[in-house]
C-alpha positions in Angstrom: 15.7 -27.4 11.3 14.4 -23.9 11.6 11.0 -23.0 10.2 12.5 -20.6 7.7 14.7 -23.3 6.3 11.8 -25.6 5.9 9.9 -22.9 4.0 12.3 -22.3 1.2 13.3 -26.0 1.1 9.7 -26.9 0.6 9.3 -24.3 -2.2 12.4 -25.6 -3.9 11.2 -29.2 -3.8 7.8 -28.3 -5.1 9.4 -26.3 -8.0 11.5 -29.4 -8.9 8.4 -31.7 -8.7 6.6 -29.7 -11.4 9.7 -29.4 -13.7 7.7 -30.0 -17.0 6.2 -26.5 -16.5 9.5 -24.6 -16.6 10.7 -25.4 -20.2 7.6 -24.0 -22.0 7.6 -21.0 -19.6 11.3 -20.3 -20.4 10.4 -20.4 -24.1 7.7 -17.8 -23.5 10.3 -15.6 -21.7 12.7 -15.9 -24.6 10.2 -15.3 -27.5 7.6 -12.9 -26.0 8.8 -9.3 -25.7 6.4 -8.5 -22.9 7.7 -11.4 -20.7 11.5 -11.2 -21.1 11.7 -10.0 -17.5 10.5 -13.4 -16.4 13.8 -14.8 -15.3 14.6 -11.7 -13.3 11.2 -11.9 -11.6 11.8 -15.5 -10.6 15.2 -14.6 -9.1 13.7 -11.7 -7.3 10.9 -13.9 -5.9 13.5 -16.4 -4.7 15.5 -13.8 -2.9 12.3 -12.2 -1.5 11.1 -15.6 -0.2 14.4 -16.3 1.6 14.4 -12.8 3.2 10.7 -13.1 4.2 11.3 -16.6 5.7 14.4 -15.4 7.6 12.6 -12.3 8.8 9.6 -14.2 10.1 11.9 -16.8 11.7 10.6 -18.4 14.8 7.7 -16.0 15.1 5.9 -17.8 12.3 6.4 -21.3 13.8 3.7 -23.8 13.5 1.1 -23.6 16.3 0.7 -26.7 18.4 -3.0 -27.2 17.5 -2.6 -26.6 13.8 -4.0 -29.4 11.6 -1.7 -30.8 8.9 -4.4 -32.5 6.8 -5.9 -29.2 5.6 -2.9 -27.9 3.6 -2.1 -31.5 2.5 -5.6 -31.9 1.1 -5.4 -28.6 -0.8 -1.9 -29.4 -2.1 -3.2 -32.8 -3.3 -6.1 -31.0 -5.2 -3.7 -28.5 -6.7 -1.3 -31.2 -7.9 -4.3 -33.1 -9.3 -5.3 -30.1 -11.3 -1.7 -29.6 -12.5 -1.6 -33.3 -13.6 -4.8 -32.9 -15.5 -3.5 -29.8 -17.3 -0.2 -31.6 -18.0 -2.0 -34.6 -19.6 -4.3 -32.3 -21.6 -1.2 -30.3 -22.7 -2.7 -27.0 -21.4 0.4 -24.9 -20.7 -1.4 -21.9 -19.2 -3.2 -24.3 -16.8 0.1 -25.7 -15.6 1.6 -22.3 -15.2 -1.3 -20.8 -13.3 -1.1 -23.5 -10.7 2.7 -23.0 -10.0 2.2 -20.3 -7.3 -0.5 -22.2 -5.4 1.5 -25.4 -5.4 4.6 -23.6 -4.0 2.5 -21.8 -1.4 0.7 -24.9 -0.2 4.0 -26.8 0.0 5.3 -24.1 2.4 2.0 -24.4 4.4 2.4 -28.2 4.7 6.0 -28.1 6.0 6.3 -24.8 7.9 2.6 -24.0 8.8 0.1 -21.4 7.8 1.9 -18.5 9.5 5.0 -19.0 7.4 2.8 -19.5 4.3 1.1 -16.1 5.0 4.5 -14.4 5.3 5.5 -15.9 1.9 2.3 -14.8 0.1 3.9 -11.7 -1.3 6.9 -13.3 -3.1 4.9 -16.3 -4.2 2.1 -14.1 -5.7 4.7 -11.9 -7.4 5.4 -14.9 -9.7 2.2 -14.2 -11.6 4.0 -11.2 -13.3 6.2 -13.7 -15.0 3.4 -16.0 -16.2 1.5 -15.1 -19.4 -1.9 -15.0 -17.9 -2.3 -11.3 -18.8 -2.8 -12.1 -22.4 -6.3 -13.2 -21.5 -7.1 -9.6 -20.6 -6.2 -8.2 -24.0 -9.6 -8.5 -25.7 -11.3 -6.9 -22.7 -8.7 -4.1 -22.5 -9.1 -3.4 -26.2 -12.9 -3.2 -25.9 -12.6 -0.8 -23.0 -10.1 1.4 -24.8 -12.2 1.6 -28.0 -15.4 2.3 -26.1 -13.9 5.0 -24.0 -12.1 6.6 -26.9 -15.1 6.6 -29.1 -17.3 8.0 -26.4 -14.9 10.9 -25.6 -14.4 11.7 -29.3 -18.2 11.9 -29.7 -18.5 14.3 -26.8 -15.8 16.4 -28.5 -17.9 16.6 -31.6 -15.9 14.2 -33.8 -17.9 11.6 -35.8 -16.6 8.1 -34.9 -17.5 4.7 -36.4 -16.5 1.6 -34.5 -15.9 -1.8 -36.1 -14.4 -4.1 -33.6 -11.0 -2.6 -32.7 -11.1 -0.3 -35.8 -11.8 3.3 -35.0 -12.7 5.4 -38.0 -13.1 9.2 -38.1 -13.6 11.3 -41.2 -9.9 11.9 -41.6 -8.7 8.3 -41.3 -8.8 5.1 -39.3 -7.0 3.8 -36.2 -6.5 0.2 -35.1 -6.2 -0.5 -31.3 -3.7 -3.4 -31.5 -2.6 -5.6 -28.6 0.3 -3.3 -27.8 -2.2 -0.4 -27.5 -4.6 -2.2 -25.2 -2.8 -1.0 -22.1 -1.6 -4.4 -20.9 2.0 -3.3 -20.4 0.9 -0.3 -18.5 -1.3 -2.4 -16.3 1.2 -5.2 -15.6 4.3 -3.0 -15.0 2.3 -0.6 -12.8 0.9 -3.5 -10.7 4.3 -5.0 -10.3 5.8 -1.7 -9.1 2.9 -1.1 -6.8 3.3 -4.6 -5.3 6.9 -4.0 -4.6 6.2 -0.6 -3.0 3.4 -2.0 -0.9 5.7 -4.8 0.3 8.5 -2.5 1.1 6.3 -0.2 3.1 4.3 -3.0 4.9 1.0 -1.4 4.0 -1.1 -4.3 5.2 -4.0 -6.1 3.4 -6.5 -3.3 3.3 -4.2 -0.5 2.2 -2.5 -2.8 -0.3 -5.8 -3.8 -2.0 -6.9 -0.1 -2.1 -3.5 0.8 -3.5 -3.6 -1.8 -6.2 -7.2 -0.7 -7.1 -6.0 2.8 -7.5 -3.0 1.6 -9.6 -5.3 -0.3 -11.9 -7.6 2.7 -12.5 -4.6 5.0 -13.1 -3.0 2.6 -15.6 -6.3 2.2 -17.6 -7.0 6.0 -17.6 -3.5 6.9 -18.8 -3.7 4.5 -21.7 -7.1 5.8 -22.7 -5.8 9.4 -22.6 -2.9 8.4 -24.8 -5.3 6.8 -27.4 -7.5 9.9 -27.4 -4.6 12.2 -27.9 -3.4 10.3 -30.9 -6.9 10.1 -32.5 -7.7 13.8 -31.9 -4.3 14.8 -33.2 -5.1 13.0 -36.4 -8.5 14.7 -36.5 -7.3 18.3 -36.1 -4.2 17.9 -38.5 -5.9 15.7 -41.1 -3.6 12.8 -40.2 -0.5 14.9 -40.7 0.5 15.1 -37.0 3.9 13.7 -35.9 2.0 11.4 -33.6 0.1 9.9 -36.5 2.5 10.2 -39.5 5.7 9.3 -37.7 5.4 7.6 -34.3 3.7 7.9 -31.0 5.9 5.5 -29.0 7.7 8.4 -27.3 4.4 9.8 -26.1 3.6 6.4 -24.6 7.0 6.3 -22.8 6.5 9.8 -21.4 3.1 9.0 -20.1 4.3 5.7 -18.7 7.0 7.5 -16.8 4.5 9.9 -15.3 2.3 6.9 -14.4 5.1 5.1 -12.5 6.1 8.3 -10.7 2.5 8.8 -9.5 2.2 5.1 -8.5 5.4 5.3 -6.4 4.4 8.6 -4.8 1.0 7.3 -3.8 2.6 4.2 -2.3 5.1 6.2 -0.3 2.3 8.5 1.0 0.3 5.5 2.1 3.4 4.2 3.9 3.8 7.5 5.8 0.1 7.4 6.7 0.5 3.9 8.1 3.5 5.0 10.2 1.6 7.9 11.6 -1.4 5.7 12.4 1.0 3.3 14.2 2.6 6.1 16.2 -0.8 7.4 17.3 -2.0 4.0 18.2 1.0 3.4 20.5 2.2 6.8 21.8 5.4 7.1 23.6 5.1 6.9 27.4 5.3 10.3 29.1 8.0 10.8 31.7 6.7 10.6 35.3 6.5 13.7 37.5 9.8 14.4 39.3 8.4 14.0 42.8 6.0 11.2 42.4 6.9 8.4 44.7 10.0 10.2 45.9 9.3 13.1 48.2 6.6 15.7 48.9 6.8 19.1 47.3 8.6 21.7 49.3 7.0 24.8 50.8 8.7 26.9 48.2 7.3 25.0 45.3 3.8 25.2 46.9 4.2 29.0 47.2 5.2 29.2 43.5 2.2 27.2 42.5 -0.1 29.5 44.4 1.4 32.5 42.7 0.9 30.9 39.3 -2.7 30.0 40.2 -3.5 33.7 40.6 -2.8 34.3 37.0 -4.4 31.1 35.6 -7.7 31.4 37.5 -8.0 35.2 36.8 -9.3 36.1 40.3 -10.9 39.4 41.0 -8.9 42.1 42.6 -10.4 41.8 46.0 -10.2 38.0 46.0 -6.7 38.1 44.9 -5.7 40.5 47.7 -7.2 38.1 50.2 -5.5 35.2 48.5 -2.2 37.0 48.6 -2.7 38.0 52.3 -3.5 34.5 53.4 -0.8 32.7 51.4 1.9 35.3 51.6 2.1 35.8 47.8 2.8 39.3 46.6 2.1 38.8 42.9 -0.6 40.8 41.3 -2.2 41.0 37.9 -5.3 42.7 36.5 -8.2 40.4 35.8 -8.8 39.7 32.1 -12.1 40.0 30.4 -14.3 36.9 30.8 -12.1 35.4 33.6 -13.4 33.2 36.4 -14.4 35.0 39.6 -14.0 32.7 42.5 -14.8 33.8 46.1 -11.9 32.8 48.3 -12.1 35.4 51.0 -11.3 34.0 54.3 -10.2 30.6 53.0 -7.0 29.3 54.7 -4.1 28.5 52.4 -4.0 24.9 53.8 -7.5 24.2 52.4 -6.5 25.0 48.9 -5.6 22.0 46.8 -2.1 22.0 45.3 -1.9 22.4 41.6 0.1 19.5 40.0 1.8 20.4 36.7 0.8 18.2 33.8 3.3 16.7 31.4 3.1 17.6 27.7 0.5 15.5 25.8 1.1 14.4 22.3 -1.5 15.7 19.8 -3.7 13.1 18.4 -3.4 12.9 14.6 -6.7 12.4 12.8 
């Protein structure tokens, strides 16, 4: 059986083995509005895993000296942790261990190389698991702190009480939906797909994801500041305060996704340019190398061209022309080299070999 077949077969068997995890997770996908994309993410991960395993193929086969007990030990520990969470009825504990169990099952059957090639699709499952709810209190605190600090710098008196932001004109509550969790999760999911499609590599991917996290947080903070300041300057009569500000959130979200995709594509082009510089195309060989010696006519033409390139003095050039039979002439340019060649026979002059065009090194 091919290694790619072993990979997805092992992942399927591991998913069946932990079947009690899927029913509560499906209930979350049905009830929570932020995770209704869960089934589509699972389907996308399955297709991505099959394609990654097929693309790796035999290049990711298990090495002869690879030890099997290492992934088996880690898989046993992961299953033990899952069993403890199952007995304790900790749903989030069971769900968090799903990707590691699938990944270690692939490592046990197909080897570490195949498991590394499947890291992307397996890790993408976390966007369908409600672990991001644990970040909501931290995101709310960050949003309130940044908004209150910026409003104070703008001369607006602000009072903070938990997630309640009070200004002289009214009060604002930074709810769960305003924490920036959706911005963060969706932006990271899009960035992960862009990084995988452009094969950015580990370093560029981590840098790209870090930039995406910062951009998602900043965009949400700017949205909150705009709403609060609009309430301040209009005495809570602004459309964003009195009616709705969901449209503002969607508009800024679209700008965020556009910026995330553009940055990812730019990093992909930079990677392609670096790869082309690291392995330049081979230059074609000189036409006469290894075939025949240059003729007397070509030697005469090279001597004529050398008169212009070296910028000889008038007297030296006349001697050079007299000795070599070349009748070309050109006035010397300012700052040209002056080489004494009087009396030098033409046979003693080294032939000038034309050089092929060199590719410019991109920095």
